[in-house]
C-alpha positions as CSV (number, residue, x, y, z in Angstrom):
1,M,-76.7,153.2,97.0
2,A,-80.1,153.0,98.7
3,R,-82.0,149.7,98.4
4,E,-85.2,149.9,96.3
5,R,-88.3,150.2,98.0
6,I,-90.8,147.9,96.3
7,I,-93.7,150.0,98.4
8,S,-92.1,153.5,96.9
9,A,-95.0,155.3,95.1
10,Q,-92.4,157.0,92.9
11,S,-91.8,155.3,89.4
12,A,-88.7,152.9,89.2
13,G,-87.6,154.0,85.8
14,V,-88.0,153.5,82.2
15,V,-88.6,149.7,82.4
16,E,-91.5,149.8,85.0
17,D,-93.1,152.6,82.7
18,V,-93.2,150.6,79.9
19,F,-94.6,147.7,81.9
20,S,-97.2,150.1,83.4
21,N,-98.2,150.9,79.8
22,V,-99.5,147.6,79.3
23,L,-101.9,147.6,82.1
24,R,-103.0,151.3,81.7
25,P,-106.7,151.8,80.6
26,Q,-107.4,153.5,77.4
27,R,-110.8,155.0,78.0
28,L,-112.7,156.8,81.0
29,A,-115.2,153.9,81.1
30,E,-112.1,151.6,81.9
31,M,-111.1,153.8,84.9
32,I,-111.2,152.3,88.3
33,G,-111.6,154.7,91.3
34,Q,-111.5,158.5,91.4
35,R,-115.2,158.6,90.5
36,T,-115.7,162.1,91.3
37,V,-112.7,163.2,88.8
38,I,-114.0,160.8,86.1
39,D,-117.4,162.2,86.2
40,K,-116.4,165.7,86.1
41,L,-113.8,165.0,83.2
42,S,-116.5,163.0,81.1
43,I,-118.8,166.1,80.9
44,A,-115.8,168.6,80.6
45,I,-114.8,166.2,77.5
46,E,-118.1,165.8,76.1
47,A,-119.0,169.3,75.9
48,A,-115.8,170.3,74.5
49,T,-116.1,167.6,71.9
50,K,-119.6,169.0,70.9
51,R,-118.0,172.3,70.5
52,R,-115.3,170.9,68.4
53,E,-112.6,172.7,70.5
54,P,-109.7,171.8,72.9
55,M,-110.5,171.0,76.4
56,E,-109.3,174.1,78.6
57,H,-106.2,173.1,80.5
58,I,-106.1,170.6,83.1
59,L,-104.2,170.5,86.6
60,L,-104.1,167.2,88.4
61,D,-102.5,166.9,91.8
62,G,-102.0,164.3,94.4
63,P,-99.3,161.8,95.8
64,P,-97.1,159.9,93.0
65,G,-98.5,156.4,91.8
66,L,-102.3,157.4,91.6
67,G,-102.5,157.5,87.8
68,K,-101.9,161.3,86.8
69,T,-100.0,160.2,83.8
70,T,-102.5,157.5,82.8
71,L,-105.4,160.0,83.1
72,A,-103.5,162.4,80.9
73,H,-103.4,159.4,78.3
74,V,-107.0,158.7,78.6
75,I,-108.0,162.2,78.4
76,G,-106.1,162.6,75.0
77,N,-107.9,159.3,73.7
78,E,-111.3,160.7,74.6
79,M,-110.5,163.7,72.8
80,G,-109.2,162.3,69.8
81,A,-106.1,163.8,70.2
82,G,-103.7,162.8,67.5
83,N,-100.7,162.9,69.9
84,V,-99.9,163.1,73.8
85,R,-96.7,164.6,74.3
86,V,-95.0,163.6,77.6
87,T,-92.2,165.4,79.4
88,S,-91.3,167.0,82.9
89,G,-90.6,170.0,84.3
90,P,-87.1,169.4,85.2
91,A,-86.6,168.4,81.5
92,L,-87.6,171.9,80.2
93,A,-84.7,173.6,81.4
94,R,-84.5,176.2,78.6
95,Q,-87.0,178.2,76.9
96,A,-85.9,177.0,73.7
97,E,-86.8,173.1,74.5
98,L,-90.4,174.4,75.3
99,L,-90.6,176.2,72.0
100,T,-89.5,173.4,70.2
101,L,-92.3,171.2,71.6
102,L,-94.9,173.7,71.5
103,T,-94.1,174.5,67.7
104,Q,-94.7,170.7,67.1
105,M,-98.2,170.5,68.4
106,E,-101.0,170.0,65.8
107,S,-104.5,171.5,66.6
108,G,-106.1,169.4,69.4
109,D,-102.9,167.8,70.7
110,V,-102.3,167.1,74.4
111,I,-99.0,168.1,76.3
112,F,-98.5,166.5,79.7
113,I,-96.0,168.1,81.9
114,D,-95.2,166.2,84.7
115,E,-93.7,167.7,88.0
116,I,-94.9,171.0,86.7
117,H,-94.1,172.7,89.8
118,R,-90.6,172.3,89.0
119,L,-90.4,174.3,85.8
120,P,-87.8,176.8,86.0
121,R,-89.2,180.3,86.6
122,P,-88.2,181.8,83.2
123,V,-89.5,178.7,81.5
124,E,-93.0,179.1,83.2
125,E,-93.3,182.4,82.6
126,F,-92.7,181.9,78.9
127,L,-95.6,179.2,78.9
128,Y,-98.1,181.7,80.2
129,P,-99.0,183.5,76.7
130,A,-98.8,179.8,75.4
131,M,-101.7,178.7,77.5
132,E,-103.5,181.8,77.3
133,D,-103.4,183.2,73.5
134,F,-101.5,180.2,71.8
135,R,-98.5,182.5,71.0
136,V,-95.1,182.8,72.6
137,D,-92.6,185.5,72.0
138,F,-88.9,184.3,71.5
139,T,-85.9,186.3,71.6
140,I,-83.3,185.3,69.2
141,E,-79.8,186.2,69.7
142,G,-78.8,188.5,72.6
143,G,-77.8,192.0,73.5
144,L,-78.5,195.0,71.5
145,G,-78.9,193.0,68.2
146,G,-81.3,190.7,69.6
147,R,-85.2,190.7,68.3
148,V,-88.4,189.2,69.3
149,V,-89.9,186.8,67.2
150,N,-93.9,186.0,67.5
151,F,-94.8,182.3,67.0
152,A,-98.4,181.6,66.5
153,L,-99.4,177.9,68.0
154,K,-102.1,175.8,67.0
155,P,-104.7,175.2,70.1
156,F,-103.7,172.7,72.2
157,T,-104.5,171.4,75.8
158,L,-101.9,171.4,78.5
159,I,-102.3,168.7,81.1
160,G,-99.9,169.5,84.3
161,A,-99.2,167.1,87.1
162,T,-97.8,168.0,90.3
163,T,-97.3,166.2,93.8
164,R,-96.9,169.3,95.5
165,A,-99.8,171.6,94.7
166,G,-98.5,174.1,97.4
167,M,-95.0,174.9,95.3
168,L,-97.0,175.8,92.1
169,S,-97.2,179.4,91.6
170,A,-100.7,181.3,91.7
171,A,-100.0,182.6,88.4
172,M,-99.5,179.3,86.9
173,R,-102.5,177.6,88.9
174,D,-105.0,180.3,87.7
175,R,-104.3,179.6,84.1
176,F,-105.6,176.0,84.5
177,G,-109.5,176.0,83.8
178,H,-109.9,172.3,85.3
179,Q,-108.3,171.9,88.8
180,Y,-108.6,167.8,90.0
181,H,-107.1,166.3,92.9
182,L,-106.6,162.5,93.0
183,E,-107.3,160.4,96.2
184,F,-105.6,157.5,97.5
185,Y,-107.6,154.1,96.3
186,S,-109.9,152.0,98.4
187,T,-108.8,148.4,99.0
188,D,-112.0,147.3,96.9
189,E,-110.9,149.7,94.1
190,L,-107.4,148.3,94.2
191,T,-108.6,144.7,94.4
192,R,-110.3,145.5,91.1
193,I,-107.3,147.1,89.6
194,V,-105.1,144.2,90.4
195,E,-107.7,141.7,88.9
196,R,-107.6,143.5,85.7
197,S,-103.8,143.7,85.8
198,A,-103.9,139.9,86.6
199,S,-105.8,139.2,83.8
200,K,-103.9,141.3,81.3
201,L,-100.9,139.4,82.5
202,D,-102.3,136.0,82.4
203,I,-101.5,135.5,86.0
204,P,-104.2,132.9,87.5
205,G,-105.3,133.7,91.2
206,D,-108.1,133.7,93.2
207,V,-109.9,136.9,94.8
208,D,-108.8,136.5,98.1
209,A,-105.4,136.3,97.0
210,L,-105.5,139.4,94.9
211,S,-107.2,141.2,97.6
212,R,-104.2,140.4,100.1
213,V,-102.0,142.3,97.4
214,A,-104.5,145.3,97.4
215,G,-104.4,145.4,101.0
216,R,-100.7,146.0,101.2
217,S,-100.7,148.6,98.4
218,R,-100.6,151.7,100.2
219,G,-103.9,152.9,98.4
220,T,-101.5,153.4,95.4
221,P,-102.1,151.3,91.8
222,R,-98.3,151.5,91.1
223,V,-97.5,149.7,94.2
224,A,-100.4,147.2,93.6
225,N,-98.8,146.5,90.1
226,R,-95.5,146.2,91.4
227,L,-96.3,143.8,94.3
228,L,-98.4,141.7,91.9
229,K,-95.2,141.2,89.7
230,R,-93.4,140.2,92.8
231,V,-96.0,137.7,94.0
232,R,-96.3,136.2,90.4
233,D,-92.4,135.6,90.4
234,Y,-92.5,133.8,93.6
235,A,-95.4,131.7,92.6
236,Q,-93.8,130.7,89.2
237,V,-90.5,129.9,91.2
238,R,-91.9,128.6,94.6
239,A,-95.5,127.3,93.8
240,D,-97.2,126.1,90.8
241,G,-97.8,129.5,89.5
242,R,-101.4,130.1,90.8
243,L,-101.8,133.0,93.2
244,T,-103.4,131.7,96.4
245,A,-103.6,133.6,99.9
246,E,-100.6,131.3,101.2
247,V,-98.5,132.1,98.1
248,V,-99.4,135.9,98.5
249,E,-98.5,136.0,102.4
250,R,-95.0,134.0,101.7
251,A,-94.2,136.1,98.9
252,L,-94.9,139.5,100.6
253,D,-93.2,138.3,104.0
254,I,-89.9,137.7,101.6
255,Q,-90.6,141.2,100.6
256,Q,-90.5,142.4,104.3
257,V,-93.9,144.1,103.4
258,D,-96.5,143.7,106.5
259,S,-100.1,143.5,106.6
260,L,-100.5,147.2,106.6
261,G,-98.2,147.5,103.4
262,L,-95.1,148.6,105.8
263,D,-91.7,147.6,104.9
264,E,-88.3,147.4,107.1
265,L,-87.8,151.3,106.7
266,D,-91.2,152.2,108.0
267,R,-91.1,150.0,110.7
268,A,-87.4,151.1,111.8
269,F,-89.1,154.5,112.0
270,L,-91.7,153.8,114.5
271,R,-89.1,151.6,116.5
272,A,-86.7,154.5,116.7
273,L,-89.3,156.8,117.7
274,I,-90.8,154.2,120.4
275,E,-87.5,152.6,121.5
276,V,-85.1,155.7,121.8
277,Y,-87.3,158.4,122.3
278,S,-90.2,156.5,124.4
279,G,-92.7,157.3,121.7
280,G,-91.9,161.1,121.3
281,P,-92.7,163.7,120.8
282,A,-89.0,163.9,119.1
283,G,-87.8,166.0,116.3
284,I,-87.4,164.7,112.8
285,E,-83.6,165.7,113.0
286,A,-82.9,163.5,115.7
287,I,-84.9,160.4,114.5
288,A,-82.9,160.7,111.2
289,A,-79.9,160.9,113.0
290,T,-80.6,157.8,115.1
291,M,-81.5,156.0,111.8
292,G,-78.7,157.2,109.9
293,Q,-81.2,158.5,107.4
294,E,-81.5,161.8,105.4
295,R,-84.3,163.9,106.9
296,D,-85.8,164.4,103.4
297,T,-86.1,160.7,102.8
298,L,-88.2,160.5,106.2
299,E,-90.5,163.5,105.6
300,D,-91.0,162.6,102.0
301,V,-91.1,159.0,101.8
302,V,-91.9,157.5,105.0
303,E,-93.8,159.8,107.1
304,P,-96.7,160.5,104.8
305,Y,-98.2,157.0,104.8
306,L,-97.6,156.4,108.8
307,L,-99.5,159.6,109.1
308,Q,-102.4,158.4,106.8
309,I,-102.6,155.3,108.4
310,G,-102.8,156.7,112.0
311,L,-99.8,155.1,113.4
312,L,-97.7,158.6,113.9
313,I,-99.0,162.1,114.5
314,R,-97.1,165.5,114.2
315,T,-97.1,167.8,117.2
316,R,-95.6,171.1,117.9
317,Q,-93.1,169.3,119.9
318,G,-92.0,166.6,117.1
319,R,-93.4,163.3,115.8
320,Q,-95.4,160.8,118.3
321,A,-96.2,157.2,118.2
322,T,-99.9,156.6,118.4
323,R,-101.3,153.8,120.4
324,A,-102.0,151.9,116.8
325,G,-98.1,152.1,115.9
326,Y,-97.2,150.4,119.5
327,E,-99.9,147.6,118.7
328,H,-98.5,147.2,115.0
329,L,-95.1,146.5,116.4
330,G,-96.4,144.2,119.2
331,M,-95.3,146.7,121.7
332,V,-97.2,147.9,124.8
333,A,-98.2,151.3,124.9
334,P,-97.9,153.4,127.9
335,P,-100.8,153.3,130.3
336,T,-102.0,157.1,129.2
337,P,-99.9,157.8,126.1
338,Q,-99.6,161.4,125.2
339,A,-100.4,160.2,121.9
340,D,-104.1,159.8,122.7
341,L,-104.5,163.4,124.2
342,F,-103.9,165.0,120.8
C-alpha cells in the first residue's frame, strides 16, 4: 500500500475532513486569500439577496486543497441557505440518486457537487433541465410500458467544483452563471491561515515558526493545516509544546519535507532525471519505470508542483531539470544546461 504523502493536496479521508471543518471560515469576511474571487462573489451574493432570489449556479475550478468546499459552505451561509448538501460526481452514479437529492431541496438551498467533471454522462444530461428550468423528467419503469414523470423543483443554487476544468463538457460549463478559478496562496496568506488555525487549536507559537510551516505548504491551505498538526505533535512530545523555528525545522525534517515543500518522492523524481538521464530530456514512461512508480502518480501528484516552482520543465522531447533543480539537490548543473535554453 502506498505511503501517505503529508504534502499531498488531496483529502486524507473523513477524519481529516472533520478536523478541517473546525478550522474553516464561516463568512466571506473571514476568508484569507483569493481576493478577486471573494470580491466578485460578495457583489453577486449581495445582489441576489436584494432581489430575494437564489444565486446563479457557480463553478469553482483549481487544484485540490485550495478551499472549494469551504467556499461552498461560506456561500451557503452568506445566502442564508437552510442547507448545503454535499456530494460528488462519482457518488451520483444513477439518475435516481440525483433525483432523490434534488427533490429534497428547499427553496434557496445549495447543493455542492465536488469533482463534477466525473458525473456520468446520463446523470449530467439529467441535470441540465434542473439547472435551467428547475424541473426534471424521470422515466419510471422501462420498455413499452415506461412513462415519463415531470418533477418541479424548488429554486436552488448548484455549486460545482473541479480540479480538471478541461474535462468538463462545454454544455455543462455554459450552464454556470458564475465561473471562478482559485489560485495557489502566497506564503503571507498561508501564514495568516496557519496563525488562525493555531489560534483555534490553542497551539502556542511565534510568527517566525508559523511562517516556516506556511513556506513549506506548497501554496495550499490543506497542506498547511496538515503540517501544523504534525508540528504540534512533535512539539508536544519532543519539546515544551510551543512552536519555535527550531522545533518546526526538526519536526519537518523528520517528515522529510524540505525548505521548498518537497518530500522524498519529489526529490527522487529529480534525482532519477538528473542522475540516470543526465538532467533530461527524458520521457515520463522511462522515468516512471526507473522509479518503479505509476505514470499517473508522477503526472498528477509530483510534476505539477515541480513545474510550478521552476525545478522542472516540459519540452517536446520530454522532462528536463532546470538549473534550480540541480541546485536544490546540491548538484552542479552542466556548464551550459539545455534547460536554460527553453
